[in-house]
C-alpha positions in Angstrom: 95.3 102.2 118.9 95.6 105.9 119.6 97.7 105.3 122.8 100.1 103.1 120.8 100.3 105.3 117.7 103.5 107.0 116.5 101.6 109.5 114.4 98.0 110.7 114.6 96.7 112.4 111.4 93.4 114.2 111.5 91.4 116.9 109.6 90.2 119.1 112.5 92.0 120.6 115.5 90.5 118.3 118.2 92.8 120.0 120.7 91.3 118.6 124.0 90.6 115.2 122.5 94.2 114.7 121.3 95.8 116.1 124.4 96.1 112.8 126.3 98.0 111.1 123.5 101.4 112.5 124.3 103.4 109.6 122.8 102.2 110.4 119.2 103.2 113.2 117.0 100.2 115.0 115.5 99.5 116.0 111.9 96.5 117.8 110.4 95.5 117.5 106.8 92.8 120.1 106.1 89.7 118.5 104.5 87.9 121.9 104.2 89.2 125.0 102.5 89.4 127.2 105.7 88.0 130.3 104.0 88.6 132.5 107.1 92.0 131.5 108.4 93.1 134.0 111.0 95.5 134.3 113.9 92.9 132.7 116.2 92.3 129.8 113.7 96.1 129.2 113.6 96.3 129.2 117.3 93.7 126.4 117.4 96.0 124.3 115.3 99.2 125.2 117.1 99.3 121.9 119.0 100.1 120.0 115.8 103.6 118.9 115.0 102.9 119.3 111.2 100.4 121.2 109.2 99.8 120.1 105.6 99.0 123.3 103.8 96.3 123.5 101.1 97.8 126.3 99.0 99.0 129.9 98.7 96.1 131.4 100.7 96.8 129.3 103.8 100.6 129.6 103.4 100.3 133.4 103.2 98.2 133.6 106.3 100.6 131.3 108.2 103.6 133.5 107.1 101.7 136.6 108.1 101.3 135.5 111.7 104.6 133.6 111.8 106.3 135.9 114.4 103.4 135.2 116.8 102.4 131.6 116.0 105.2 129.2 115.3 104.0 126.3 113.1 105.7 123.6 111.2 103.9 123.7 107.8 104.5 121.9 104.5 102.8 122.8 101.3 101.0 119.6 100.1 97.9 120.7 98.2 94.3 119.9 98.8 93.9 116.2 99.6 90.3 115.8 98.5 91.3 116.7 94.9 92.8 113.1 94.7 89.2 111.9 94.5 88.0 114.2 91.7 87.3 112.1 88.6 88.3 113.1 85.2 85.5 114.9 83.4 84.6 112.9 80.3 81.6 112.0 78.2 81.8 108.4 79.1 81.9 109.2 82.9 79.0 111.6 82.5 76.9 109.0 80.6 77.5 106.3 83.2 76.9 108.6 86.2 73.7 110.2 84.8 72.3 106.8 83.8 72.8 105.6 87.4 70.9 108.6 88.7 68.2 108.3 86.0 69.1 111.8 84.7 69.3 112.8 81.1 73.0 113.0 80.1 72.0 115.3 77.2 70.8 118.0 79.6 73.1 120.5 81.3 73.3 119.8 85.0 72.9 122.3 87.8 74.4 121.4 91.2 73.0 123.4 94.2 75.2 123.3 97.4 73.9 125.7 100.1 75.7 126.5 103.3 74.9 125.2 106.8 71.6 125.4 108.6 71.0 128.9 110.0 72.9 130.9 107.3 72.4 128.8 104.2 69.9 129.7 101.4 68.1 126.3 101.4 64.8 127.4 102.8 64.6 130.5 100.6 65.8 128.8 97.3 65.5 125.0 97.1 61.8 124.7 96.3 61.8 127.6 93.9 64.8 126.2 92.1 62.9 122.9 91.5 59.8 124.9 90.5 61.3 127.4 88.1 64.5 126.0 86.7 63.9 125.2 83.0 63.1 121.6 82.2 66.2 121.3 79.9 68.3 121.2 83.1 69.1 118.3 85.4 69.0 119.4 89.0 71.1 117.9 91.8 70.2 119.4 95.2 72.7 118.8 98.0 71.6 120.3 101.4 74.4 120.9 103.8 75.4 118.0 106.0 74.1 120.0 109.0 70.7 119.3 107.5 71.1 116.1 105.5 72.9 114.1 108.2 71.4 115.6 111.3 67.9 116.6 110.0 65.3 118.2 112.2 61.5 118.1 111.7 61.7 121.3 109.7 64.4 119.9 107.4 62.5 116.6 106.9 59.3 118.5 106.0 61.4 120.5 103.5 62.8 117.4 102.0 59.4 115.9 101.7 58.1 118.9 99.8 61.1 118.8 97.5 60.6 115.2 96.7 57.0 115.8 95.8 58.1 118.6 93.4 60.8 116.4 91.9 58.3 113.7 91.1 56.3 116.3 89.1 59.3 117.8 87.4 61.6 114.8 86.6 65.3 115.1 85.8 66.1 116.1 89.4 67.4 114.4 92.5 67.7 115.3 96.2 70.9 113.9 97.5 71.2 113.6 101.2 74.1 111.2 101.8 74.7 108.9 98.8 76.9 111.0 96.4 80.3 112.4 97.1 80.9 116.0 96.1 83.7 115.2 93.6 81.5 112.8 91.6 78.8 115.4 91.4 81.1 118.2 90.4 82.5 116.1 87.7 79.2 116.2 85.8 78.1 119.8 86.7 77.7 122.5 84.2 76.8 125.2 86.7 77.3 125.4 90.5 74.6 127.3 92.5 75.9 128.1 96.0 76.1 130.6 98.8 79.8 131.4 97.8 81.1 128.7 100.2 83.7 126.0 100.3 82.0 123.7 97.7 82.1 126.6 95.3 85.8 127.1 95.9 86.4 123.4 95.4 84.4 123.3 92.2 86.9 125.6 90.6 89.1 122.6 90.2 87.0 122.0 87.1 86.7 125.7 86.3 82.9 125.4 86.6 80.6 128.4 86.0 79.3 129.9 89.2 75.9 131.3 90.3 76.0 132.9 93.8 73.0 133.3 96.0 73.1 136.2 98.5 70.5 136.4 101.3 69.9 138.5 104.4 71.5 135.6 106.3 74.6 135.2 104.1 76.0 137.7 101.7 79.1 139.7 100.8 78.3 142.1 103.7 77.9 139.2 106.1 81.2 137.6 105.0 82.9 141.0 105.4 81.6 141.4 109.0 82.4 137.8 109.9 86.0 138.3 108.6 86.4 141.4 110.6 85.1 139.5 113.8 87.7 136.8 113.0 90.4 139.5 112.8 91.3 138.6 109.3 93.9 140.8 107.7 92.0 143.4 105.4 94.0 142.3 102.4 93.1 138.6 102.9 89.4 139.5 103.5 89.3 141.6 100.3 90.7 138.6 98.3 88.2 136.3 100.0 85.3 138.4 98.9 86.7 138.1 95.3 84.9 134.7 95.2 81.7 136.6 94.4 83.5 138.0 91.3 83.9 134.5 89.9 80.3 134.4 88.6 76.8 135.9 88.6 75.3 136.9 91.9 71.7 137.3 92.9 70.3 138.7 96.2 67.3 136.6 97.3 65.0 137.8 100.1 61.5 136.5 99.3 60.5 135.2 95.9 63.1 134.0 93.3 62.6 132.8 89.8 65.3 130.8 88.0 63.5 130.5 84.6 66.1 132.7 82.8 69.0 133.3 85.1 70.6 129.8 85.0 71.1 129.8 81.2 72.4 133.4 81.5 74.9 132.4 84.1 76.3 129.7 81.9 76.3 131.9 78.8 78.1 134.7 80.6 80.6 132.4 82.4 83.5 133.0 80.0 83.6 136.6 81.2 84.5 135.4 84.7 87.1 132.9 83.6 90.1 135.0 84.4 88.9 135.7 87.9 88.0 132.1 88.5 91.6 131.1 87.6 93.1 133.8 89.7 91.0 132.8 92.7 91.8 129.1 92.3 95.5 129.9 92.1 95.4 131.9 95.3 93.5 129.3 97.3 94.9 126.0 95.9 97.9 126.8 93.7 98.1 124.0 91.2 95.4 121.8 89.6 96.6 118.3 90.3 95.6 115.1 92.2 99.0 114.4 93.8 98.4 115.8 97.3 98.2 112.3 98.7 101.8 111.6 97.7 103.0 114.9 99.1 101.2 114.3 102.4 102.7 110.9 102.7 106.1 112.2 102.0 105.7 115.1 104.5 104.6 112.7 107.3 107.5 110.3 106.5 110.1 113.2 106.4 108.9 115.2 109.4 107.3 112.8 111.8 108.6 109.3 111.2 112.4 110.0 111.3 
């Protein structure tokens, strides 16, 4: 099928994999938010005939390196937003009932980063142990753990499940729920200031950021410098941490008071959340699928 294709659309560079299919034109539709786009990242996508751009952040980085990296880019918006449900009481009631969670409770969604830098091992068990019982908890380990678990991960999941049985109104989701359906019922997102946190701003959700020795503002700053990000872009990227409450966790952590506080204080971060969302994604709509289809038709199927 690939050998006969007129157009191949993908979500990752796959440079060497796509190279043999010379007949087809190539298009990439970014399924992640590409937090650290740089000149090197753009070069890895330079073999595409068309790039469907997420929003102003990506467009600005492309324009910044345009003299060196020539790319055919069209602003389409973030395709996954097409799958984000409308937040409503009826949707919440149905979804919570399916998960055996109390729809009357506020819901915390915990989305750590990948194995090695994510906060899962430092935070997950303590979150189940110490989060007040008036919260629902949905814990979503990164796919690097949930889909390709190792013995250490499986042992962690087993301990979490035991704690959940004692606590109630909590679930460990490894593969069954999509991020959009979970975000549509969330009242607070607990994360490592990662892509899911950015995407959750579609709903303008309150944020609670975990910083650890493995992943923090300082780590992101150093990583951005290694990636040769422009200082202005890196400074704006670090602004994600200003969209909500942050806590540095090294050993013990206690969430008995901080979760309610993060929700109660969330209005104070609303302006920054909106500014950050506008920089990354531009508009809040679900029409990227139409714009992607039009871009492919216009640029690659003529």
